[in-house]
Backbone atoms as SQL, in Angstrom:
CREATE TABLE atoms (id INTEGER PRIMARY KEY, chain TEXT, resi INTEGER, resn TEXT, atom TEXT, x REAL, y REAL, z REAL);
INSERT INTO atoms VALUES
  (1, 'A', 1, 'MET', 'N', -17.921, 37.025, -33.628),
  (2, 'A', 1, 'MET', 'CA', -18.821, 36.508, -34.635),
  (3, 'A', 1, 'MET', 'C', -18.172, 35.266, -35.251),
  (4, 'A', 2, 'THR', 'N', -18.948, 34.209, -35.383),
  (5, 'A', 2, 'THR', 'CA', -18.389, 32.985, -35.943),
  (6, 'A', 2, 'THR', 'C', -18.099, 33.168, -37.425),
  (7, 'A', 3, 'GLY', 'N', -17.207, 32.330, -37.931),
  (8, 'A', 3, 'GLY', 'CA', -16.850, 32.404, -39.345),
  (9, 'A', 3, 'GLY', 'C', -18.044, 32.212, -40.261),
  (10, 'A', 4, 'ALA', 'N', -18.938, 31.298, -39.896),
  (11, 'A', 4, 'ALA', 'CA', -20.109, 31.024, -40.731),
  (12, 'A', 4, 'ALA', 'C', -21.068, 32.208, -40.748),
  (13, 'A', 5, 'VAL', 'N', -21.280, 32.823, -39.590),
  (14, 'A', 5, 'VAL', 'CA', -22.183, 33.981, -39.519),
  (15, 'A', 5, 'VAL', 'C', -21.574, 35.158, -40.273),
  (16, 'A', 6, 'ARG', 'N', -20.282, 35.354, -40.120),
  (17, 'A', 6, 'ARG', 'CA', -19.581, 36.431, -40.836),
  (18, 'A', 6, 'ARG', 'C', -19.696, 36.244, -42.342),
  (19, 'A', 7, 'PHE', 'N', -19.461, 35.005, -42.802),
  (20, 'A', 7, 'PHE', 'CA', -19.558, 34.720, -44.233),
  (21, 'A', 7, 'PHE', 'C', -20.984, 34.963, -44.726),
  (22, 'A', 8, 'LEU', 'N', -21.981, 34.521, -43.959),
  (23, 'A', 8, 'LEU', 'CA', -23.376, 34.734, -44.349),
  (24, 'A', 8, 'LEU', 'C', -23.687, 36.222, -44.445),
  (25, 'A', 9, 'ALA', 'N', -23.209, 36.999, -43.481),
  (26, 'A', 9, 'ALA', 'CA', -23.443, 38.447, -43.511),
  (27, 'A', 9, 'ALA', 'C', -22.813, 39.072, -44.756),
  (28, 'A', 10, 'LEU', 'N', -21.597, 38.651, -45.099),
  (29, 'A', 10, 'LEU', 'CA', -20.934, 39.168, -46.304),
  (30, 'A', 10, 'LEU', 'C', -21.680, 38.727, -47.559),
  (31, 'A', 11, 'LEU', 'N', -22.157, 37.485, -47.566),
  (32, 'A', 11, 'LEU', 'CA', -22.922, 36.984, -48.713),
  (33, 'A', 11, 'LEU', 'C', -24.207, 37.779, -48.890),
  (34, 'A', 12, 'LEU', 'N', -24.882, 38.071, -47.794),
  (35, 'A', 12, 'LEU', 'CA', -26.104, 38.870, -47.872),
  (36, 'A', 12, 'LEU', 'C', -25.809, 40.279, -48.379),
  (37, 'A', 13, 'LEU', 'N', -24.714, 40.868, -47.921),
  (38, 'A', 13, 'LEU', 'CA', -24.339, 42.200, -48.384),
  (39, 'A', 13, 'LEU', 'C', -24.053, 42.199, -49.885),
  (40, 'A', 14, 'CYS', 'N', -23.467, 41.113, -50.373),
  (41, 'A', 14, 'CYS', 'CA', -23.095, 41.005, -51.787),
  (42, 'A', 14, 'CYS', 'C', -24.206, 40.426, -52.663),
  (43, 'A', 15, 'ALA', 'N', -25.321, 40.006, -52.074),
  (44, 'A', 15, 'ALA', 'CA', -26.353, 39.278, -52.815),
  (45, 'A', 15, 'ALA', 'C', -26.791, 39.995, -54.102),
  (46, 'A', 16, 'ALA', 'N', -27.058, 41.283, -54.012),
  (47, 'A', 16, 'ALA', 'CA', -27.512, 42.016, -55.195),
  (48, 'A', 16, 'ALA', 'C', -26.412, 42.136, -56.244),
  (49, 'A', 17, 'TYR', 'N', -25.157, 42.058, -55.805),
  (50, 'A', 17, 'TYR', 'CA', -24.014, 42.204, -56.705),
  (51, 'A', 17, 'TYR', 'C', -23.623, 40.858, -57.317),
  (52, 'A', 18, 'VAL', 'N', -24.310, 39.808, -56.918),
  (53, 'A', 18, 'VAL', 'CA', -24.183, 38.492, -57.554),
  (54, 'A', 18, 'VAL', 'C', -25.423, 38.258, -58.423),
  (55, 'A', 19, 'GLN', 'N', -26.592, 38.526, -57.873),
  (56, 'A', 19, 'GLN', 'CA', -27.841, 38.331, -58.608),
  (57, 'A', 19, 'GLN', 'C', -27.912, 39.220, -59.848),
  (58, 'A', 20, 'GLY', 'N', -27.538, 40.478, -59.713),
  (59, 'A', 20, 'GLY', 'CA', -27.613, 41.416, -60.839),
  (60, 'A', 20, 'GLY', 'C', -26.817, 40.962, -62.048),
  (61, 'A', 21, 'PRO', 'N', -25.531, 40.641, -61.879),
  (62, 'A', 21, 'PRO', 'CA', -24.746, 40.186, -63.029),
  (63, 'A', 21, 'PRO', 'C', -25.252, 38.870, -63.623),
  (64, 'A', 22, 'VAL', 'N', -25.718, 37.960, -62.785),
  (65, 'A', 22, 'VAL', 'CA', -26.252, 36.697, -63.309),
  (66, 'A', 22, 'VAL', 'C', -27.460, 36.988, -64.190),
  (67, 'A', 23, 'THR', 'N', -28.331, 37.885, -63.734),
  (68, 'A', 23, 'THR', 'CA', -29.487, 38.281, -64.529),
  (69, 'A', 23, 'THR', 'C', -29.035, 38.910, -65.845),
  (70, 'A', 24, 'LYS', 'N', -28.010, 39.752, -65.786),
  (71, 'A', 24, 'LYS', 'CA', -27.493, 40.395, -67.003),
  (72, 'A', 24, 'LYS', 'C', -26.889, 39.368, -67.964),
  (73, 'A', 25, 'ILE', 'N', -26.214, 38.374, -67.432),
  (74, 'A', 25, 'ILE', 'CA', -25.636, 37.320, -68.285),
  (75, 'A', 25, 'ILE', 'C', -26.749, 36.551, -68.976),
  (76, 'A', 26, 'LEU', 'N', -27.805, 36.225, -68.231),
  (77, 'A', 26, 'LEU', 'CA', -28.913, 35.440, -68.793),
  (78, 'A', 26, 'LEU', 'C', -29.743, 36.236, -69.794),
  (79, 'A', 27, 'ASP', 'N', -29.694, 37.556, -69.708),
  (80, 'A', 27, 'ASP', 'CA', -30.414, 38.429, -70.645),
  (81, 'A', 27, 'ASP', 'C', -29.480, 39.567, -71.044),
  (82, 'A', 28, 'PHE', 'N', -28.467, 39.224, -71.837),
  (83, 'A', 28, 'PHE', 'CA', -27.460, 40.217, -72.175),
  (84, 'A', 28, 'PHE', 'C', -28.034, 41.367, -72.998),
  (85, 'A', 29, 'GLN', 'N', -29.003, 41.073, -73.857),
  (86, 'A', 29, 'GLN', 'CA', -29.637, 42.159, -74.623),
  (87, 'A', 29, 'GLN', 'C', -30.362, 43.121, -73.684),
  (88, 'A', 30, 'GLY', 'N', -30.967, 42.579, -72.629),
  (89, 'A', 30, 'GLY', 'CA', -31.602, 43.430, -71.626),
  (90, 'A', 30, 'GLY', 'C', -30.575, 44.279, -70.887),
  (91, 'A', 31, 'ALA', 'N', -29.405, 43.689, -70.629),
  (92, 'A', 31, 'ALA', 'CA', -28.323, 44.437, -69.973),
  (93, 'A', 31, 'ALA', 'C', -27.862, 45.585, -70.858),
  (94, 'A', 32, 'ILE', 'N', -27.740, 45.320, -72.141),
  (95, 'A', 32, 'ILE', 'CA', -27.354, 46.379, -73.080),
  (96, 'A', 32, 'ILE', 'C', -28.426, 47.466, -73.110),
  (97, 'A', 33, 'ALA', 'N', -29.692, 47.061, -73.145),
  (98, 'A', 33, 'ALA', 'CA', -30.790, 48.034, -73.145),
  (99, 'A', 33, 'ALA', 'C', -30.767, 48.888, -71.875),
  (100, 'A', 34, 'GLU', 'N', -30.430, 48.269, -70.748),
  (101, 'A', 34, 'GLU', 'CA', -30.339, 49.016, -69.489),
  (102, 'A', 34, 'GLU', 'C', -29.243, 50.082, -69.575),
  (103, 'A', 35, 'MET', 'N', -28.087, 49.708, -70.103),
  (104, 'A', 35, 'MET', 'CA', -26.985, 50.675, -70.228),
  (105, 'A', 35, 'MET', 'C', -27.385, 51.814, -71.172),
  (106, 'A', 36, 'GLU', 'N', -28.039, 51.462, -72.280),
  (107, 'A', 36, 'GLU', 'CA', -28.497, 52.495, -73.219),
  (108, 'A', 36, 'GLU', 'C', -29.509, 53.424, -72.565),
  (109, 'A', 37, 'HIS', 'N', -30.407, 52.847, -71.760),
  (110, 'A', 37, 'HIS', 'CA', -31.422, 53.638, -71.065),
  (111, 'A', 37, 'HIS', 'C', -30.782, 54.721, -70.192),
  (112, 'A', 38, 'PHE', 'N', -29.646, 54.385, -69.580),
  (113, 'A', 38, 'PHE', 'CA', -28.969, 55.350, -68.714),
  (114, 'A', 38, 'PHE', 'C', -27.915, 56.165, -69.457),
  (115, 'A', 39, 'GLY', 'N', -27.851, 56.039, -70.785),
  (116, 'A', 39, 'GLY', 'CA', -26.948, 56.849, -71.589),
  (117, 'A', 39, 'GLY', 'C', -25.495, 56.430, -71.526),
  (118, 'A', 40, 'LEU', 'N', -25.229, 55.181, -71.163),
  (119, 'A', 40, 'LEU', 'CA', -23.850, 54.683, -71.063),
  (120, 'A', 40, 'LEU', 'C', -23.447, 54.024, -72.378),
  (121, 'A', 41, 'THR', 'N', -22.442, 54.598, -73.026),
  (122, 'A', 41, 'THR', 'CA', -21.996, 54.053, -74.306),
  (123, 'A', 41, 'THR', 'C', -20.483, 53.873, -74.286),
  (124, 'A', 42, 'PRO', 'N', -19.980, 52.857, -74.935),
  (125, 'A', 42, 'PRO', 'CA', -20.713, 51.810, -75.650),
  (126, 'A', 42, 'PRO', 'C', -21.394, 50.867, -74.652),
  (127, 'A', 43, 'ALA', 'N', -22.675, 50.648, -74.882),
  (128, 'A', 43, 'ALA', 'CA', -23.513, 49.925, -73.925),
  (129, 'A', 43, 'ALA', 'C', -23.005, 48.512, -73.642),
  (130, 'A', 44, 'ALA', 'N', -22.599, 47.791, -74.672),
  (131, 'A', 44, 'ALA', 'CA', -22.132, 46.408, -74.470),
  (132, 'A', 44, 'ALA', 'C', -20.888, 46.377, -73.582),
  (133, 'A', 45, 'LEU', 'N', -19.986, 47.309, -73.790),
  (134, 'A', 45, 'LEU', 'CA', -18.769, 47.373, -72.978),
  (135, 'A', 45, 'LEU', 'C', -19.102, 47.695, -71.515),
  (136, 'A', 46, 'PHE', 'N', -20.019, 48.618, -71.305),
  (137, 'A', 46, 'PHE', 'CA', -20.438, 48.934, -69.939),
  (138, 'A', 46, 'PHE', 'C', -21.117, 47.730, -69.287),
  (139, 'A', 47, 'ALA', 'N', -21.950, 47.015, -70.050),
  (140, 'A', 47, 'ALA', 'CA', -22.636, 45.840, -69.505),
  (141, 'A', 47, 'ALA', 'C', -21.619, 44.788, -69.071),
  (142, 'A', 48, 'VAL', 'N', -20.632, 44.522, -69.911),
  (143, 'A', 48, 'VAL', 'CA', -19.594, 43.546, -69.555),
  (144, 'A', 48, 'VAL', 'C', -18.803, 44.040, -68.348),
  (145, 'A', 49, 'GLY', 'N', -18.474, 45.310, -68.322),
  (146, 'A', 49, 'GLY', 'CA', -17.729, 45.876, -67.201),
  (147, 'A', 49, 'GLY', 'C', -18.475, 45.747, -65.888),
  (148, 'A', 50, 'VAL', 'N', -19.766, 46.018, -65.918),
  (149, 'A', 50, 'VAL', 'CA', -20.591, 45.894, -64.701),
  (150, 'A', 50, 'VAL', 'C', -20.638, 44.437, -64.251),
  (151, 'A', 51, 'ILE', 'N', -20.861, 43.523, -65.196),
  (152, 'A', 51, 'ILE', 'CA', -20.937, 42.094, -64.867),
  (153, 'A', 51, 'ILE', 'C', -19.639, 41.625, -64.228),
  (154, 'A', 52, 'VAL', 'N', -18.529, 41.900, -64.884),
  (155, 'A', 52, 'VAL', 'CA', -17.231, 41.438, -64.390),
  (156, 'A', 52, 'VAL', 'C', -16.892, 42.090, -63.055),
  (157, 'A', 53, 'SER', 'N', -17.104, 43.389, -62.957),
  (158, 'A', 53, 'SER', 'CA', -16.764, 44.106, -61.721),
  (159, 'A', 53, 'SER', 'C', -17.568, 43.611, -60.533),
  (160, 'A', 54, 'GLU', 'N', -18.874, 43.515, -60.696),
  (161, 'A', 54, 'GLU', 'CA', -19.708, 43.096, -59.563),
  (162, 'A', 54, 'GLU', 'C', -19.379, 41.674, -59.122),
  (163, 'A', 55, 'LEU', 'N', -19.203, 40.767, -60.077),
  (164, 'A', 55, 'LEU', 'CA', -18.891, 39.381, -59.710),
  (165, 'A', 55, 'LEU', 'C', -17.499, 39.269, -59.095),
  (166, 'A', 56, 'ALA', 'N', -16.524, 39.942, -59.690),
  (167, 'A', 56, 'ALA', 'CA', -15.148, 39.851, -59.188),
  (168, 'A', 56, 'ALA', 'C', -15.018, 40.467, -57.801),
  (169, 'A', 57, 'MET', 'N', -15.605, 41.646, -57.601),
  (170, 'A', 57, 'MET', 'CA', -15.500, 42.295, -56.298),
  (171, 'A', 57, 'MET', 'C', -16.243, 41.493, -55.231),
  (172, 'A', 58, 'SER', 'N', -17.395, 40.936, -55.579),
  (173, 'A', 58, 'SER', 'CA', -18.125, 40.090, -54.626),
  (174, 'A', 58, 'SER', 'C', -17.296, 38.869, -54.255),
  (175, 'A', 59, 'ALA', 'N', -16.687, 38.247, -55.246),
  (176, 'A', 59, 'ALA', 'CA', -15.855, 37.064, -54.981),
  (177, 'A', 59, 'ALA', 'C', -14.696, 37.417, -54.056),
  (178, 'A', 60, 'LEU', 'N', -14.028, 38.549, -54.302),
  (179, 'A', 60, 'LEU', 'CA', -12.914, 38.953, -53.443),
  (180, 'A', 60, 'LEU', 'C', -13.378, 39.198, -52.007),
  (181, 'A', 61, 'ILE', 'N', -14.531, 39.810, -51.863),
  (182, 'A', 61, 'ILE', 'CA', -15.064, 40.034, -50.516),
  (183, 'A', 61, 'ILE', 'C', -15.329, 38.699, -49.834),
  (184, 'A', 62, 'LEU', 'N', -15.938, 37.774, -50.545),
  (185, 'A', 62, 'LEU', 'CA', -16.320, 36.497, -49.937),
  (186, 'A', 62, 'LEU', 'C', -15.124, 35.617, -49.613),
  (187, 'A', 63, 'ILE', 'N', -14.075, 35.670, -50.435),
  (188, 'A', 63, 'ILE', 'CA', -12.905, 34.836, -50.140),
  (189, 'A', 63, 'ILE', 'C', -11.907, 35.544, -49.223),
  (190, 'A', 64, 'GLY', 'N', -12.091, 36.835, -49.020),
  (191, 'A', 64, 'GLY', 'CA', -11.239, 37.579, -48.098),
  (192, 'A', 64, 'GLY', 'C', -9.953, 38.093, -48.699),
  (193, 'A', 65, 'ARG', 'N', -9.819, 38.040, -49.991),
  (194, 'A', 65, 'ARG', 'CA', -8.613, 38.536, -50.668),
  (195, 'A', 65, 'ARG', 'C', -8.850, 39.984, -51.074),
  (196, 'A', 66, 'TRP', 'N', -7.987, 40.880, -50.612),
  (197, 'A', 66, 'TRP', 'CA', -8.153, 42.312, -50.901),
  (198, 'A', 66, 'TRP', 'C', -9.577, 42.762, -50.574),
  (199, 'A', 67, 'ARG', 'N', -10.138, 42.219, -49.502),
  (200, 'A', 67, 'ARG', 'CA', -11.532, 42.500, -49.134),
  (201, 'A', 67, 'ARG', 'C', -11.783, 43.998, -48.997),
  (202, 'A', 68, 'TRP', 'N', -10.865, 44.713, -48.358),
  (203, 'A', 68, 'TRP', 'CA', -11.072, 46.149, -48.135),
  (204, 'A', 68, 'TRP', 'C', -11.174, 46.896, -49.461),
  (205, 'A', 69, 'LEU', 'N', -10.318, 46.537, -50.412),
  (206, 'A', 69, 'LEU', 'CA', -10.313, 47.211, -51.712),
  (207, 'A', 69, 'LEU', 'C', -11.574, 46.880, -52.502),
  (208, 'A', 70, 'ALA', 'N', -11.967, 45.610, -52.476),
  (209, 'A', 70, 'ALA', 'CA', -13.177, 45.197, -53.185),
  (210, 'A', 70, 'ALA', 'C', -14.409, 45.870, -52.590),
  (211, 'A', 71, 'ALA', 'N', -14.453, 45.977, -51.263),
  (212, 'A', 71, 'ALA', 'CA', -15.586, 46.631, -50.606),
  (213, 'A', 71, 'ALA', 'C', -15.650, 48.111, -50.987),
  (214, 'A', 72, 'LEU', 'N', -14.505, 48.768, -51.012),
  (215, 'A', 72, 'LEU', 'CA', -14.498, 50.179, -51.428),
  (216, 'A', 72, 'LEU', 'C', -14.866, 50.331, -52.896),
  (217, 'A', 73, 'ALA', 'N', -14.452, 49.375, -53.731),
  (218, 'A', 73, 'ALA', 'CA', -14.813, 49.414, -55.148),
  (219, 'A', 73, 'ALA', 'C', -16.330, 49.278, -55.316),
  (220, 'A', 74, 'LEU', 'N', -16.947, 48.343, -54.572),
  (221, 'A', 74, 'LEU', 'CA', -18.399, 48.203, -54.675),
  (222, 'A', 74, 'LEU', 'C', -19.106, 49.411, -54.067),
  (223, 'A', 75, 'ALA', 'N', -18.545, 50.011, -53.035),
  (224, 'A', 75, 'ALA', 'CA', -19.130, 51.241, -52.486),
  (225, 'A', 75, 'ALA', 'C', -19.107, 52.347, -53.543),
  (226, 'A', 76, 'ALA', 'N', -17.966, 52.525, -54.200),
  (227, 'A', 76, 'ALA', 'CA', -17.852, 53.559, -55.235),
  (228, 'A', 76, 'ALA', 'C', -18.787, 53.269, -56.407),
  (229, 'A', 77, 'PHE', 'N', -18.835, 52.002, -56.829),
  (230, 'A', 77, 'PHE', 'CA', -19.748, 51.604, -57.909),
  (231, 'A', 77, 'PHE', 'C', -21.184, 51.937, -57.525),
  (232, 'A', 78, 'THR', 'N', -21.553, 51.637, -56.283),
  (233, 'A', 78, 'THR', 'CA', -22.924, 51.858, -55.829),
  (234, 'A', 78, 'THR', 'C', -23.249, 53.341, -55.767),
  (235, 'A', 79, 'VAL', 'N', -22.292, 54.168, -55.363),
  (236, 'A', 79, 'VAL', 'CA', -22.508, 55.620, -55.383),
  (237, 'A', 79, 'VAL', 'C', -22.833, 56.065, -56.806),
  (238, 'A', 80, 'ALA', 'N', -21.990, 55.664, -57.757),
  (239, 'A', 80, 'ALA', 'CA', -22.194, 56.068, -59.151),
  (240, 'A', 80, 'ALA', 'C', -23.525, 55.545, -59.687),
  (241, 'A', 81, 'ALA', 'N', -23.776, 54.257, -59.478),
  (242, 'A', 81, 'ALA', 'CA', -25.008, 53.655, -59.995),
  (243, 'A', 81, 'ALA', 'C', -26.245, 54.299, -59.383),
  (244, 'A', 82, 'THR', 'N', -26.177, 54.619, -58.108),
  (245, 'A', 82, 'THR', 'CA', -27.320, 55.216, -57.424),
  (246, 'A', 82, 'THR', 'C', -27.643, 56.588, -57.995),
  (247, 'A', 83, 'PHE', 'N', -26.626, 57.399, -58.226),
  (248, 'A', 83, 'PHE', 'CA', -26.879, 58.741, -58.759),
  (249, 'A', 83, 'PHE', 'C', -27.220, 58.725, -60.243),
  (250, 'A', 84, 'ILE', 'N', -26.854, 57.654, -60.946),
  (251, 'A', 84, 'ILE', 'CA', -27.239, 57.522, -62.350),
  (252, 'A', 84, 'ILE', 'C', -28.660, 56.980, -62.472),
  (253, 'A', 85, 'ALA', 'N', -28.988, 55.963, -61.686),
  (254, 'A', 85, 'ALA', 'CA', -30.221, 55.208, -61.901),
  (255, 'A', 85, 'ALA', 'C', -31.379, 55.565, -60.983),
  (256, 'A', 86, 'ILE', 'N', -31.118, 56.179, -59.838),
  (257, 'A', 86, 'ILE', 'CA', -32.204, 56.384, -58.873),
  (258, 'A', 86, 'ILE', 'C', -32.307, 57.864, -58.505),
  (259, 'A', 87, 'ARG', 'N', -32.580, 58.679, -59.484),
  (260, 'A', 87, 'ARG', 'CA', -32.705, 60.124, -59.252),
  (261, 'A', 87, 'ARG', 'C', -34.154, 60.433, -58.835),
  (262, 'A', 88, 'PHE', 'N', -34.469, 60.089, -57.597),
  (263, 'A', 88, 'PHE', 'CA', -35.845, 60.210, -57.106),
  (264, 'A', 88, 'PHE', 'C', -36.370, 61.630, -57.200),
  (265, 'A', 89, 'TRP', 'N', -35.492, 62.603, -57.118),
  (266, 'A', 89, 'TRP', 'CA', -35.898, 64.004, -57.139),
  (267, 'A', 89, 'TRP', 'C', -36.450, 64.409, -58.501),
  (268, 'A', 90, 'GLU', 'N', -36.232, 63.569, -59.521),
  (269, 'A', 90, 'GLU', 'CA', -36.770, 63.844, -60.854),
  (270, 'A', 90, 'GLU', 'C', -38.108, 63.144, -61.093),
  (271, 'A', 91, 'VAL', 'N', -38.528, 62.311, -60.158),
  (272, 'A', 91, 'VAL', 'CA', -39.764, 61.541, -60.291),
  (273, 'A', 91, 'VAL', 'C', -40.914, 62.386, -59.754),
  (274, 'A', 92, 'PRO', 'N', -42.027, 62.438, -60.484),
  (275, 'A', 92, 'PRO', 'CA', -43.173, 63.207, -59.973),
  (276, 'A', 92, 'PRO', 'C', -43.619, 62.703, -58.604),
  (277, 'A', 93, 'ALA', 'N', -44.129, 63.614, -57.798),
  (278, 'A', 93, 'ALA', 'CA', -44.591, 63.265, -56.455),
  (279, 'A', 93, 'ALA', 'C', -45.612, 62.144, -56.524),
  (280, 'A', 94, 'GLY', 'N', -45.546, 61.275, -55.524),
  (281, 'A', 94, 'GLY', 'CA', -46.483, 60.155, -55.466),
  (282, 'A', 94, 'GLY', 'C', -45.757, 58.875, -55.110),
  (283, 'A', 95, 'GLN', 'N', -46.437, 57.752, -55.351),
  (284, 'A', 95, 'GLN', 'CA', -45.889, 56.458, -54.966),
  (285, 'A', 95, 'GLN', 'C', -44.573, 56.151, -55.675),
  (286, 'A', 96, 'GLY', 'N', -44.456, 56.495, -56.957),
  (287, 'A', 96, 'GLY', 'CA', -43.219, 56.243, -57.694),
  (288, 'A', 96, 'GLY', 'C', -42.031, 56.964, -57.073),
  (289, 'A', 97, 'ARG', 'N', -42.237, 58.205, -56.676),
  (290, 'A', 97, 'ARG', 'CA', -41.159, 58.966, -56.036),
  (291, 'A', 97, 'ARG', 'C', -40.797, 58.364, -54.684),
  (292, 'A', 98, 'MET', 'N', -41.816, 57.970, -53.924),
  (293, 'A', 98, 'MET', 'CA', -41.560, 57.384, -52.622),
  (294, 'A', 98, 'MET', 'C', -40.759, 56.087, -52.768),
  (295, 'A', 99, 'MET', 'N', -41.106, 55.247, -53.730),
  (296, 'A', 99, 'MET', 'CA', -40.380, 53.995, -53.942),
  (297, 'A', 99, 'MET', 'C', -38.947, 54.264, -54.386),
  (298, 'A', 100, 'ALA', 'N', -38.775, 55.234, -55.283),
  (299, 'A', 100, 'ALA', 'CA', -37.430, 55.582, -55.736),
  (300, 'A', 100, 'ALA', 'C', -36.600, 56.160, -54.588),
  (301, 'A', 101, 'MET', 'N', -37.214, 56.990, -53.752),
  (302, 'A', 101, 'MET', 'CA', -36.500, 57.568, -52.619),
  (303, 'A', 101, 'MET', 'C', -36.077, 56.468, -51.635),
  (304, 'A', 102, 'ASN', 'N', -36.974, 55.525, -51.372),
  (305, 'A', 102, 'ASN', 'CA', -36.628, 54.406, -50.492),
  (306, 'A', 102, 'ASN', 'C', -35.452, 53.624, -51.068),
  (307, 'A', 103, 'SER', 'N', -35.490, 53.352, -52.362),
  (308, 'A', 103, 'SER', 'CA', -34.406, 52.614, -53.005),
  (309, 'A', 103, 'SER', 'C', -33.094, 53.384, -52.922),
  (310, 'A', 104, 'PHE', 'N', -33.164, 54.686, -53.135),
  (311, 'A', 104, 'PHE', 'CA', -31.974, 55.535, -53.061),
  (312, 'A', 104, 'PHE', 'C', -31.318, 55.413, -51.685),
  (313, 'A', 105, 'PHE', 'N', -32.125, 55.536, -50.634),
  (314, 'A', 105, 'PHE', 'CA', -31.565, 55.493, -49.282),
  (315, 'A', 105, 'PHE', 'C', -31.158, 54.080, -48.874),
  (316, 'A', 106, 'GLU', 'N', -31.809, 53.061, -49.411),
  (317, 'A', 106, 'GLU', 'CA', -31.347, 51.691, -49.179),
  (318, 'A', 106, 'GLU', 'C', -29.956, 51.494, -49.780),
  (319, 'A', 107, 'HIS', 'N', -29.728, 52.091, -50.950),
  (320, 'A', 107, 'HIS', 'CA', -28.399, 52.006, -51.568),
  (321, 'A', 107, 'HIS', 'C', -27.351, 52.736, -50.729),
  (322, 'A', 108, 'LEU', 'N', -27.744, 53.850, -50.105),
  (323, 'A', 108, 'LEU', 'CA', -26.807, 54.521, -49.202),
  (324, 'A', 108, 'LEU', 'C', -26.438, 53.583, -48.048),
  (325, 'A', 109, 'GLY', 'N', -27.398, 52.806, -47.580),
  (326, 'A', 109, 'GLY', 'CA', -27.115, 51.819, -46.543),
  (327, 'A', 109, 'GLY', 'C', -26.116, 50.766, -47.014),
  (328, 'A', 110, 'LEU', 'N', -26.258, 50.306, -48.249),
  (329, 'A', 110, 'LEU', 'CA', -25.286, 49.356, -48.799),
  (330, 'A', 110, 'LEU', 'C', -23.890, 49.979, -48.845),
  (331, 'A', 111, 'ILE', 'N', -23.828, 51.220, -49.256),
  (332, 'A', 111, 'ILE', 'CA', -22.534, 51.917, -49.317),
  (333, 'A', 111, 'ILE', 'C', -21.904, 51.954, -47.927),
  (334, 'A', 112, 'GLY', 'N', -22.704, 52.293, -46.922),
  (335, 'A', 112, 'GLY', 'CA', -22.204, 52.298, -45.551),
  (336, 'A', 112, 'GLY', 'C', -21.733, 50.924, -45.116),
  (337, 'A', 113, 'GLY', 'N', -22.469, 49.891, -45.481),
  (338, 'A', 113, 'GLY', 'CA', -22.063, 48.532, -45.151),
  (339, 'A', 113, 'GLY', 'C', -20.730, 48.165, -45.773),
  (340, 'A', 114, 'PHE', 'N', -20.535, 48.528, -47.027),
  (341, 'A', 114, 'PHE', 'CA', -19.256, 48.230, -47.682),
  (342, 'A', 114, 'PHE', 'C', -18.103, 49.008, -47.054),
  (343, 'A', 115, 'ILE', 'N', -18.355, 50.238, -46.657),
  (344, 'A', 115, 'ILE', 'CA', -17.312, 51.015, -45.977),
  (345, 'A', 115, 'ILE', 'C', -16.947, 50.358, -44.650),
  (346, 'A', 116, 'LEU', 'N', -17.946, 49.887, -43.922),
  (347, 'A', 116, 'LEU', 'CA', -17.667, 49.184, -42.663),
  (348, 'A', 116, 'LEU', 'C', -16.868, 47.903, -42.894),
  (349, 'A', 117, 'VAL', 'N', -17.192, 47.161, -43.952),
  (350, 'A', 117, 'VAL', 'CA', -16.427, 45.953, -44.286),
  (351, 'A', 117, 'VAL', 'C', -14.979, 46.325, -44.560),
  (352, 'A', 118, 'ALA', 'N', -14.757, 47.395, -45.328),
  (353, 'A', 118, 'ALA', 'CA', -13.388, 47.821, -45.634),
  (354, 'A', 118, 'ALA', 'C', -12.639, 48.212, -44.365),
  (355, 'A', 119, 'LEU', 'N', -13.270, 49.007, -43.507),
  (356, 'A', 119, 'LEU', 'CA', -12.617, 49.425, -42.263),
  (357, 'A', 119, 'LEU', 'C', -12.304, 48.233, -41.368),
  (358, 'A', 120, 'ASP', 'N', -13.252, 47.295, -41.272),
  (359, 'A', 120, 'ASP', 'CA', -13.044, 46.101, -40.461),
  (360, 'A', 120, 'ASP', 'C', -11.890, 45.268, -41.014),
  (361, 'A', 121, 'ASP', 'N', -11.852, 45.108, -42.320),
  (362, 'A', 121, 'ASP', 'CA', -10.788, 44.304, -42.927),
  (363, 'A', 121, 'ASP', 'C', -9.423, 44.964, -42.718),
  (364, 'A', 122, 'LEU', 'N', -9.368, 46.277, -42.872),
  (365, 'A', 122, 'LEU', 'CA', -8.096, 46.981, -42.642),
  (366, 'A', 122, 'LEU', 'C', -7.664, 46.859, -41.189),
  (367, 'A', 123, 'ALA', 'N', -8.605, 46.946, -40.259),
  (368, 'A', 123, 'ALA', 'CA', -8.270, 46.801, -38.832),
  (369, 'A', 123, 'ALA', 'C', -7.779, 45.391, -38.537),
  (370, 'A', 124, 'ARG', 'N', -8.418, 44.390, -39.111),
  (371, 'A', 124, 'ARG', 'CA', -7.997, 43.003, -38.903),
  (372, 'A', 124, 'ARG', 'C', -6.605, 42.761, -39.490),
  (373, 'A', 125, 'THR', 'N', -6.351, 43.349, -40.659),
  (374, 'A', 125, 'THR', 'CA', -5.041, 43.209, -41.300),
  (375, 'A', 125, 'THR', 'C', -3.960, 43.863, -40.455),
  (376, 'A', 126, 'LYS', 'N', -4.277, 45.042, -39.896),
  (377, 'A', 126, 'LYS', 'CA', -3.326, 45.757, -39.038),
  (378, 'A', 126, 'LYS', 'C', -3.035, 44.961, -37.772),
  (379, 'A', 127, 'ASP', 'N', -4.057, 44.325, -37.200),
  (380, 'A', 127, 'ASP', 'CA', -3.883, 43.555, -35.969),
  (381, 'A', 127, 'ASP', 'C', -3.020, 42.310, -36.157),
  (382, 'A', 128, 'THR', 'N', -2.960, 41.790, -37.383),
  (383, 'A', 128, 'THR', 'CA', -2.177, 40.553, -37.613),
  (384, 'A', 128, 'THR', 'C', -0.729, 40.857, -37.982),
  (385, 'A', 129, 'ARG', 'N', -0.381, 42.110, -38.090),
  (386, 'A', 129, 'ARG', 'CA', 1.017, 42.457, -38.447),
  (387, 'A', 129, 'ARG', 'C', 1.901, 42.420, -37.250);
């Protein structure tokens, strides 16, 4: 895979983890309201933590520094966020539940992608030793 295609694939994988924090920065009160909605307190501290973590881990993945660790961190973050925010089994049957279930399983796909990035990075690091 060429360097440009690899970088694009990593950028696409990280897209939501760049867009989300930017949106939170532009509407910080909305970010605080989101944290409060999910029962995370202190909400402002959680909002800042999410913003910094998502941007920092995405940057590390894109520049290739500690890529495996950053990918595992975003995988772990996504597991937690998915079980906090997308509890489809609590949504009444119908279109809302179907959309939430689709989102839940799409997030599982992101988690798998980050695990693959971590494994690939560790294998590449091992091969260069």
